[in-house]
N, C-alpha and C positions, 0 to 999 in steps of 0.2 A: 378477273383474269384467271384463266386456267393455269394450274401448275404446269411447269415445263420439265420434262424428264429427258435428259441426254444420256444415251448409252452408246457404246461402240458397236459399229457393224462388225460382225464376226463371221468367219475368221479374218484376221488381218495379218499382213506381213510386217515383221520387224527384224530386219537383217535379211541378207540375200537367201531366198528360199526357205526361210523359217516362218512357219504359219503358227498363229497363236489364237487363243481366246482369252478374254478378260474374265476371270472367275467371278468377279463382283458383278459385271454386266450379265454374265450367264445366269446368275442367281436371280437378277431382276427379270430377265427374259422368261425364266421358268415361272415366276410369280405372275407375269403378264399372261402367260399361256393358260393359266387356270383361273385368272380373273380378267377375262376378256373385256368385261364392262368398264374397266379402268380407262381404257383408251377412249371412251366417250367423254370422260371428265378430265383427262390429262393429255397434254400435247406431248406425244412421244416422238423424239427425233433420234434416229440411229445415224451416227456420224462416223466419218473415216478416222482412222488411228493417227495419222501424222499431225503434228502440231505445226503452226498454230491452228487451233480448232475455232475458226472464225465465228461460228454460231454461238459458242460459249464465250469467247473473248468479247464479242459485241455486247454481251449482257453483264459479265462478271469481271472482265479485265484479263489481261494476258497472264497474270500470276495465278489465276484460278481456273485451270483447264482440266483438273482432275475429274475423271469419270468413273462411275456414274455420278450424276448430280441431279437432284430434284430442286428446282427453283420455285420458290413460293412468292407470295406478295412481298413487296419491298426488298426483293432480291435475297431474302433469307434462303439459305441452302441447307440441304441434307445430302451428305456424301456416303454415309455408311449404308450398305445395301440392305441390311436387316431393318434399320431405322426407316429407310425409304419404303420398304414393303409394309411395315407396320403402320406407317403414316397413311399410306394409300388405303389399307384395309380399314383403318379407323375412320377415315374421311368418306370413303366411297363404298364400304362394305366388301365382303369377300374374305378370302383366306389370308391370314397373317402368317408370319414366320413362327414356327413352333419353337418355344424356348429350349 
């Protein structure tokens, strides 16, 4: 099974006329942009902001919709963006987050 990475599509609206980015997802997007080979080994899904986030709920349940999330075997999850980046770098090579 390929790991599954869920991040928000950005920008997104949250409140009438208020556009946002998710800083955690933006960090992941930056890492993906310099480690383009990760998308060969990881199923990346960019999903809409509003809840329920069906794609995530179907795997982890309604109480676990926090994004970003990297889902590994046995539905083990990583939600910290730096930990996600470092996991992907360790598993698939490429640039990790500088300490």
